[in-house]
C-alpha positions in Angstrom: 78.6 99.3 79.0 75.0 98.1 79.7 73.3 97.9 83.0 73.7 94.1 83.0 77.4 94.6 82.6 77.6 96.6 85.6 75.8 94.0 87.7 78.3 91.5 86.6 81.3 93.6 87.8 79.4 94.4 91.1 78.8 90.6 91.6 82.6 90.0 91.0 83.5 92.7 93.5 80.9 91.2 96.1 82.5 87.8 95.8 86.0 89.1 96.2 85.1 91.1 99.3 83.2 88.0 100.9 86.3 85.9 100.3 88.7 88.5 101.7 86.7 89.0 104.8 86.4 85.2 105.4 90.3 84.9 105.0 90.9 88.2 107.1 89.0 86.5 110.2 92.2 84.8 111.1 91.8 85.1 114.9 88.5 83.0 114.5 90.2 80.1 112.8 93.9 80.2 114.1 93.6 77.5 116.6 94.6 73.7 116.8 91.4 72.3 118.3 89.0 70.9 117.3 90.7 68.5 115.0 88.8 67.4 112.1 90.1 64.2 110.2 93.2 64.4 112.2 94.1 68.0 110.9 94.2 71.0 113.1 91.2 73.4 112.7 93.4 76.0 110.9 94.3 73.6 108.1 90.8 72.3 107.8 89.4 75.9 107.6 91.9 76.5 104.8 90.8 73.6 102.8 87.1 74.5 103.3 88.0 78.0 102.2 89.6 76.7 99.0 86.3 75.1 98.0 84.1 78.0 99.1 86.4 80.5 97.1 86.3 78.3 94.1 82.6 78.3 94.1 82.4 82.1 94.8 84.5 82.8 91.8 82.8 80.3 89.7 79.5 81.9 90.0 80.1 85.3 88.5 82.4 83.5 85.8 79.5 81.4 84.7 77.1 84.4 84.8 79.6 86.3 82.7 79.7 83.5 80.1 76.0 83.6 79.5 75.7 87.2 78.6 
């Protein structure tokens, strides 16, 4: 395995750790107000995190396709 291969796996690990930390911060987003778009903040945060997680996992995936 080359050095660039190691960077690829480290990048994936970093993305997973960031995502886990953002989801583990439950006390920060476990509230009803403010409501955004008629949804409680808890649900809005989950929708936002779905998009953020997709982007975080797409970055190393696209980087791995190029090598």
